[in-house]
C-alpha positions in Angstrom: 14.1 12.5 -131.4 10.6 11.0 -131.1 8.5 8.3 -132.4 5.5 9.2 -133.7 2.8 6.8 -135.3 -0.5 8.7 -136.7 -4.0 6.9 -136.9 -6.3 8.4 -139.2 -10.6 8.4 -138.8 -13.0 6.7 -140.2 -13.4 7.0 -144.4 -9.5 7.9 -144.0 -6.1 6.3 -144.4 -2.5 6.5 -144.1 -1.6 9.0 -147.5 -4.1 12.0 -145.1 -0.8 12.5 -142.8 1.5 13.0 -146.0 2.8 16.6 -145.2 2.3 16.0 -141.5 4.7 12.8 -141.6 7.2 14.6 -143.8 7.1 17.7 -141.6 7.7 15.4 -138.2 10.7 13.6 -140.1 12.2 17.3 -141.3 12.4 17.8 -137.4 14.3 14.6 -137.1 11.8 12.4 -135.9 10.8 8.6 -136.6 7.2 8.9 -137.9 5.2 5.9 -138.9 1.4 6.4 -140.1 -0.6 3.6 -140.9 -3.1 2.1 -142.9 -5.9 0.6 -140.6 -7.7 -2.5 -141.7 -10.0 -1.9 -144.7 -8.3 1.4 -145.0 -5.6 2.1 -147.8 -3.6 -0.6 -148.6 -4.8 -2.5 -145.7 -7.7 -4.9 -147.7 -10.0 -6.2 -145.4 -13.6 -7.3 -145.9 -16.3 -5.2 -144.4 -16.6 -7.8 -141.5 -13.4 -8.0 -140.5 -13.0 -4.0 -140.1 -13.4 -3.7 -136.2 -12.4 -1.6 -133.0 -10.5 -4.1 -132.3 -8.9 -4.9 -135.3 -8.2 -1.2 -135.4 -6.6 -1.4 -132.0 -4.6 -4.6 -132.9 -3.0 -2.9 -135.7 -1.8 -0.1 -133.6 -0.9 -2.5 -130.6 1.4 -4.2 -133.2 3.1 -0.9 -134.8 4.0 -0.3 -131.0 5.4 -3.8 -130.4 7.8 -2.8 -133.2 9.3 -0.1 -131.6 11.8 -0.1 -128.6 11.4 3.4 -127.2 7.8 5.0 -125.8 5.8 6.4 -128.7 3.8 9.4 -129.2 0.4 8.4 -130.7 -1.6 10.8 -132.6 -5.3 9.9 -133.2 -7.7 11.7 -135.7 -10.9 12.1 -135.4 -12.4 8.5 -134.9 -8.8 7.3 -134.0 -9.6 9.4 -130.8 -11.2 6.0 -129.8 -8.7 3.9 -131.1 -5.6 5.2 -129.4 -7.6 5.2 -126.3 -7.8 2.2 -126.2 -4.2 1.3 -127.3 -3.0 3.2 -124.1 -5.3 0.8 -122.1 -3.9 -2.2 -123.1 -0.2 -0.8 -123.1 0.4 2.0 -120.9 3.6 1.5 -120.5 4.6 1.7 -124.4 3.1 5.5 -124.6 4.8 8.7 -124.1 2.0 11.0 -124.7 -1.6 11.0 -126.7 -2.4 14.0 -128.9 -6.0 14.1 -129.9 -6.3 15.8 -133.3 -10.5 16.9 -133.4 -10.9 13.7 -132.1 -12.9 11.1 -130.0 -12.2 11.2 -126.0 -14.5 8.9 -125.2 -15.4 8.4 -121.4 -15.8 4.9 -120.0 -18.6 3.1 -121.2 -19.4 5.8 -123.9 -19.3 5.3 -128.2 -18.1 7.0 -130.9 -21.6 6.9 -132.2 -23.4 8.2 -128.8 -21.5 11.1 -129.1 -22.1 11.8 -132.7 -25.7 11.3 -132.0 -25.7 13.7 -128.7 -23.9 16.7 -131.2 -27.0 18.9 -132.0 -24.4 21.1 -133.9 -22.4 18.0 -135.7 -23.2 17.3 -139.4 -21.9 14.3 -140.4 -24.3 11.8 -139.0 -27.1 13.2 -140.4 -25.6 13.4 -143.9 -24.2 9.8 -143.8 -25.7 7.3 -145.9 -26.4 3.5 -144.0 -26.4 0.4 -146.2 -29.6 -1.9 -145.7 -28.5 -4.2 -143.1 -26.2 -1.2 -141.3 -23.0 -3.1 -141.3 -21.1 0.0 -143.5 -21.7 3.5 -144.5 -21.1 6.1 -147.3 -20.5 9.7 -148.1 -21.3 11.7 -150.8 -18.8 14.0 -152.9 -21.1 17.0 -151.4 -20.5 15.7 -147.5 -17.0 15.1 -148.0 -16.2 18.8 -149.7 -18.8 20.6 -147.5 -18.8 19.0 -144.3 -15.3 16.7 -144.1 -13.0 19.4 -145.6 -15.1 22.6 -145.4 -11.7 25.1 -144.8 -10.2 23.2 -148.2 -10.3 26.3 -150.7 -7.6 24.4 -153.2 -10.2 23.7 -156.3 -7.7 21.4 -157.8 -6.9 19.7 -154.5 -10.1 19.1 -153.7 -10.9 17.3 -157.1 -7.7 14.9 -156.0 -8.7 14.1 -152.6 -12.4 13.7 -152.4 -12.3 10.5 -154.5 -10.2 9.1 -151.7 -12.9 9.0 -149.3 -16.2 7.4 -151.4 -15.6 4.2 -150.2 -17.4 1.9 -147.6 -16.7 2.4 -144.2 -17.4 -0.5 -141.6 -19.8 0.9 -139.0 -18.6 -1.5 -136.1 -15.9 0.6 -134.8 -18.8 3.5 -134.2 -20.8 1.3 -132.1 -17.9 -0.1 -129.6 -18.1 1.3 -126.6 -14.9 2.6 -124.4 -13.2 -0.3 -121.8 -11.0 2.2 -120.1 -9.6 2.8 -116.7 -8.5 4.8 -114.6 -5.0 3.1 -113.5 -4.1 2.4 -117.0 -5.3 4.5 -119.5 -6.1 7.2 -116.7 -2.5 7.4 -116.2 -1.1 8.3 -119.6 0.0 11.9 -120.7 -2.9 13.4 -123.2 -3.2 16.5 -124.9 -6.2 17.4 -127.2 -6.0 19.6 -130.4 -9.5 21.2 -131.5 -10.8 22.5 -134.6 -12.8 25.6 -134.3 -14.8 25.1 -137.2 -15.2 21.7 -137.3 -18.5 20.5 -138.5 -17.9 16.5 -138.4 -17.5 16.8 -134.3 -18.8 20.6 -133.2 -16.3 22.4 -131.1 -19.2 22.5 -128.4 -18.9 18.4 -128.6 -15.4 18.3 -128.5 -15.4 21.0 -125.4 -17.9 18.1 -123.7 -15.6 15.5 -124.3 -12.6 17.3 -122.6 -13.9 17.1 -119.3 -14.0 13.2 -119.2 -10.5 12.8 -118.8 -7.5 15.1 -117.2 -5.7 16.7 -120.4 -2.5 18.2 -119.7 -3.4 21.1 -122.2 -5.8 22.1 -124.7 -4.8 23.8 -128.3 -7.2 25.3 -130.8 -6.6 25.9 -134.7 -9.0 27.6 -137.0 -9.6 24.8 -139.1 -12.3 22.4 -140.1 -12.2 19.0 -139.0 -9.2 18.3 -141.0 -6.4 20.4 -140.2 -3.6 17.8 -140.8 -4.9 18.3 -144.8 -5.8 22.0 -144.6 -3.2 23.6 -142.3 -0.3 20.9 -141.6 2.0 23.2 -140.8 0.3 24.7 -138.3 -0.4 21.6 -136.7 3.2 20.3 -136.8 4.1 23.7 -134.9 1.7 22.6 -132.4 2.7 19.1 -132.0 6.2 20.2 -132.0 5.0 22.3 -129.1 3.6 19.9 -127.3 7.0 17.8 -127.1 
Protein backbone atom coordinates (compact mmCIF):
# COMPACT_ATOMS: atom_id res chain seq x y z
CA UNK A 1 0.00 0.00 0.00
CA UNK A 2 1.22 3.45 -0.92
CA UNK A 3 0.07 6.98 -0.20
CA UNK A 4 -0.44 8.81 -3.48
CA UNK A 5 -1.02 12.54 -3.76
CA UNK A 6 -2.24 13.61 -7.20
CA UNK A 7 -1.59 17.19 -8.28
CA UNK A 8 -3.30 18.76 -11.30
CA UNK A 9 -1.95 21.39 -13.66
CA UNK A 10 -3.18 24.70 -15.07
CA UNK A 11 -6.90 25.09 -15.78
CA UNK A 12 -7.29 21.83 -13.88
CA UNK A 13 -8.78 20.45 -10.68
CA UNK A 14 -8.96 17.23 -8.69
CA UNK A 15 -11.83 15.91 -10.86
CA UNK A 16 -9.35 15.17 -13.67
CA UNK A 17 -7.94 12.35 -11.55
CA UNK A 18 -11.29 10.72 -10.68
CA UNK A 19 -10.71 7.57 -12.73
CA UNK A 20 -7.00 7.35 -11.91
CA UNK A 21 -7.68 7.80 -8.19
CA UNK A 22 -10.35 5.10 -8.19
CA UNK A 23 -8.13 2.63 -10.03
CA UNK A 24 -5.27 3.24 -7.59
CA UNK A 25 -7.65 2.82 -4.65
CA UNK A 26 -8.87 -0.46 -6.15
CA UNK A 27 -5.26 -1.65 -5.81
CA UNK A 28 -5.42 -1.00 -2.07
CA UNK A 29 -3.68 2.37 -2.00
CA UNK A 30 -4.57 5.57 -0.16
CA UNK A 31 -5.11 8.36 -2.68
CA UNK A 32 -5.62 12.10 -2.30
CA UNK A 33 -6.39 14.29 -5.33
CA UNK A 34 -5.97 17.95 -4.49
CA UNK A 35 -7.75 21.10 -5.62
CA UNK A 36 -5.06 23.78 -5.70
CA UNK A 37 -5.96 27.38 -4.75
CA UNK A 38 -8.22 28.92 -7.37
CA UNK A 39 -9.19 25.50 -8.75
CA UNK A 40 -12.22 23.28 -8.24
CA UNK A 41 -13.66 23.68 -4.75
CA UNK A 42 -10.61 25.60 -3.45
CA UNK A 43 -11.80 29.13 -4.15
CA UNK A 44 -9.26 31.96 -4.16
CA UNK A 45 -8.76 35.40 -5.68
CA UNK A 46 -6.47 35.54 -8.71
CA UNK A 47 -3.96 37.59 -6.73
CA UNK A 48 -3.65 34.78 -4.16
CA UNK A 49 -3.06 32.05 -6.76
CA UNK A 50 0.72 31.73 -6.85
CA UNK A 51 3.31 29.00 -7.16
CA UNK A 52 4.01 29.42 -3.46
CA UNK A 53 0.34 28.89 -2.59
CA UNK A 54 0.23 25.80 -4.81
CA UNK A 55 3.34 24.38 -3.17
CA UNK A 56 2.10 25.11 0.35
CA UNK A 57 -1.19 23.32 -0.37
CA UNK A 58 0.72 20.16 -1.28
CA UNK A 59 3.10 20.47 1.69
CA UNK A 60 0.08 20.83 4.02
CA UNK A 61 -1.47 17.67 2.57
CA UNK A 62 1.78 15.75 3.04
CA UNK A 63 2.15 16.94 6.64
CA UNK A 64 -1.07 15.16 7.59
CA UNK A 65 0.35 11.77 6.51
CA UNK A 66 2.73 9.73 8.67
CA UNK A 67 4.26 7.71 5.82
CA UNK A 68 6.28 8.87 2.86
CA UNK A 69 4.15 9.79 -0.17
CA UNK A 70 4.33 9.27 -3.91
CA UNK A 71 3.72 12.64 -5.56
CA UNK A 72 2.23 12.56 -9.05
CA UNK A 73 2.26 15.83 -10.94
CA UNK A 74 0.60 16.49 -14.29
CA UNK A 75 1.64 19.31 -16.63
CA UNK A 76 2.36 22.52 -14.66
CA UNK A 77 2.24 20.43 -11.47
CA UNK A 78 5.63 19.02 -12.38
CA UNK A 79 7.06 22.36 -11.27
CA UNK A 80 4.94 22.20 -8.12
CA UNK A 81 5.98 18.72 -6.99
CA UNK A 82 9.64 19.54 -7.68
CA UNK A 83 9.44 22.54 -5.37
CA UNK A 84 7.65 20.48 -2.73
CA UNK A 85 10.42 17.88 -2.89
CA UNK A 86 12.99 20.63 -2.38
CA UNK A 87 11.18 21.67 0.82
CA UNK A 88 10.39 18.25 2.31
CA UNK A 89 12.57 15.65 0.54
CA UNK A 90 12.46 13.35 3.55
CA UNK A 91 8.68 12.98 3.09
CA UNK A 92 8.80 11.93 -0.57
CA UNK A 93 9.07 8.27 -1.59
CA UNK A 94 9.28 9.20 -5.27
CA UNK A 95 8.09 11.75 -7.81
CA UNK A 96 6.16 10.80 -10.93
CA UNK A 97 5.90 13.37 -13.70
CA UNK A 98 3.07 12.92 -16.20
CA UNK A 99 3.62 15.03 -19.35
CA UNK A 100 4.93 17.52 -16.84
CA UNK A 101 7.36 20.36 -16.25
CA UNK A 102 10.72 19.02 -15.07
CA UNK A 103 12.53 22.32 -14.70
CA UNK A 104 16.18 22.94 -14.06
CA UNK A 105 17.09 25.39 -11.32
CA UNK A 106 16.24 28.95 -12.36
CA UNK A 107 13.85 28.00 -15.17
CA UNK A 108 10.15 28.86 -15.28
CA UNK A 109 7.29 26.97 -16.93
CA UNK A 110 6.68 29.95 -19.22
CA UNK A 111 10.28 29.83 -20.48
CA UNK A 112 9.91 26.14 -21.33
CA UNK A 113 6.77 26.92 -23.34
CA UNK A 114 8.40 29.91 -25.06
CA UNK A 115 11.28 27.69 -26.20
CA UNK A 116 9.02 24.87 -27.43
CA UNK A 117 8.41 25.61 -31.14
CA UNK A 118 6.08 22.62 -31.43
CA UNK A 119 3.95 23.47 -28.39
CA UNK A 120 0.55 24.77 -29.48
CA UNK A 121 -0.95 25.97 -26.20
CA UNK A 122 0.95 29.22 -25.58
CA UNK A 123 0.14 30.75 -29.01
CA UNK A 124 -3.54 29.97 -28.42
CA UNK A 125 -3.74 31.29 -24.85
CA UNK A 126 -5.71 34.51 -24.29
CA UNK A 127 -4.09 36.81 -21.71
CA UNK A 128 -5.93 39.47 -19.73
CA UNK A 129 -5.05 43.11 -20.31
CA UNK A 130 -2.98 43.29 -17.13
CA UNK A 131 -1.45 39.85 -17.72
CA UNK A 132 -2.58 38.50 -14.35
CA UNK A 133 -4.67 35.68 -15.78
CA UNK A 134 -5.30 33.75 -18.97
CA UNK A 135 -8.20 31.88 -20.53
CA UNK A 136 -8.73 29.25 -23.21
CA UNK A 137 -11.39 28.81 -25.87
CA UNK A 138 -13.46 25.65 -26.24
CA UNK A 139 -11.64 24.93 -29.50
CA UNK A 140 -8.24 25.11 -27.80
CA UNK A 141 -9.35 22.75 -25.04
CA UNK A 142 -10.79 20.30 -27.55
CA UNK A 143 -8.02 20.36 -30.16
CA UNK A 144 -4.88 20.98 -28.08
CA UNK A 145 -5.45 19.89 -24.48
CA UNK A 146 -7.73 16.94 -25.26
CA UNK A 147 -6.65 16.18 -28.83
CA UNK A 148 -6.85 12.38 -28.42
CA UNK A 149 -10.20 12.22 -26.59
CA UNK A 150 -12.77 10.96 -29.11
CA UNK A 151 -15.88 10.50 -26.96
CA UNK A 152 -17.99 13.46 -28.02
CA UNK A 153 -20.46 13.24 -25.13
CA UNK A 154 -17.57 13.15 -22.65
CA UNK A 155 -15.91 16.13 -24.34
CA UNK A 156 -19.11 18.16 -24.18
CA UNK A 157 -19.30 17.42 -20.47
CA UNK A 158 -15.73 18.24 -19.49
CA UNK A 159 -14.68 21.07 -21.83
CA UNK A 160 -16.64 23.71 -19.84
CA UNK A 161 -14.63 22.74 -16.73
CA UNK A 162 -11.49 24.24 -18.32
CA UNK A 163 -13.05 27.59 -19.19
CA UNK A 164 -12.03 29.68 -16.19
CA UNK A 165 -9.41 32.29 -15.37
CA UNK A 166 -5.99 30.75 -14.70
CA UNK A 167 -3.55 32.93 -12.77
CA UNK A 168 -0.32 33.49 -14.68
CA UNK A 169 2.07 33.97 -11.73
CA UNK A 170 2.70 30.21 -11.35
CA UNK A 171 3.92 30.10 -14.97
CA UNK A 172 6.48 32.81 -14.31
CA UNK A 173 7.80 31.47 -11.01
CA UNK A 174 11.41 30.31 -11.31
CA UNK A 175 12.38 26.92 -9.91
CA UNK A 176 14.56 27.00 -6.81
CA UNK A 177 16.04 23.51 -6.74
CA UNK A 178 19.24 22.06 -5.30
CA UNK A 179 21.23 18.90 -5.97
CA UNK A 180 21.29 18.17 -2.25
CA UNK A 181 17.52 18.19 -1.65
CA UNK A 182 15.43 17.86 -4.81
CA UNK A 183 18.28 16.19 -6.66
CA UNK A 184 18.31 13.33 -4.20
CA UNK A 185 14.64 12.39 -4.59
CA UNK A 186 13.79 9.44 -6.91
CA UNK A 187 12.12 10.60 -10.12
CA UNK A 188 10.16 8.87 -12.89
CA UNK A 189 8.77 10.46 -16.04
CA UNK A 190 5.78 9.42 -18.15
CA UNK A 191 5.91 11.01 -21.61
CA UNK A 192 2.90 11.68 -23.81
CA UNK A 193 3.87 10.93 -27.40
CA UNK A 194 1.24 13.06 -29.18
CA UNK A 195 1.19 15.94 -26.69
CA UNK A 196 0.37 19.33 -28.24
CA UNK A 197 0.82 21.31 -25.00
CA UNK A 198 4.37 20.29 -24.04
CA UNK A 199 5.73 18.70 -27.19
CA UNK A 200 7.58 15.36 -27.02
CA UNK A 201 10.80 17.16 -28.02
CA UNK A 202 10.36 19.62 -25.14
CA UNK A 203 9.74 16.71 -22.77
CA UNK A 204 12.94 15.06 -24.03
CA UNK A 205 14.90 18.25 -23.45
CA UNK A 206 13.65 18.54 -19.86
CA UNK A 207 14.66 14.95 -19.20
CA UNK A 208 18.27 16.07 -19.49
CA UNK A 209 17.85 18.47 -16.55
CA UNK A 210 18.00 15.85 -13.78
CA UNK A 211 18.73 12.18 -13.28
CA UNK A 212 15.50 10.23 -13.88
CA UNK A 213 15.35 6.57 -12.84
CA UNK A 214 13.19 5.51 -15.78
CA UNK A 215 11.15 7.08 -18.56
CA UNK A 216 7.91 5.56 -19.85
CA UNK A 217 6.05 6.65 -22.99
CA UNK A 218 2.29 6.50 -23.52
CA UNK A 219 0.58 7.05 -26.87
CA UNK A 220 -1.45 9.93 -25.57
CA UNK A 221 -2.13 13.62 -25.81
CA UNK A 222 -1.47 15.91 -22.87
CA UNK A 223 -4.11 14.30 -20.65
CA UNK A 224 -3.50 10.53 -20.37
CA UNK A 225 -5.24 10.76 -16.99
CA UNK A 226 -8.39 11.60 -18.95
CA UNK A 227 -7.94 9.79 -22.27
CA UNK A 228 -6.27 6.52 -21.18
CA UNK A 229 -6.48 6.32 -17.37
CA UNK A 230 -6.17 2.52 -17.29
CA UNK A 231 -2.86 2.57 -19.18
CA UNK A 232 -1.59 5.42 -17.02
CA UNK A 233 -2.38 3.54 -13.82
CA UNK A 234 -0.74 0.39 -15.17
CA UNK A 235 2.41 2.43 -15.67
CA UNK A 236 2.20 4.01 -12.21
CA UNK A 237 1.87 0.53 -10.68
CA UNK A 238 4.90 -0.67 -12.66
CA UNK A 239 6.86 2.19 -11.13
CA UNK A 240 5.88 0.85 -7.71
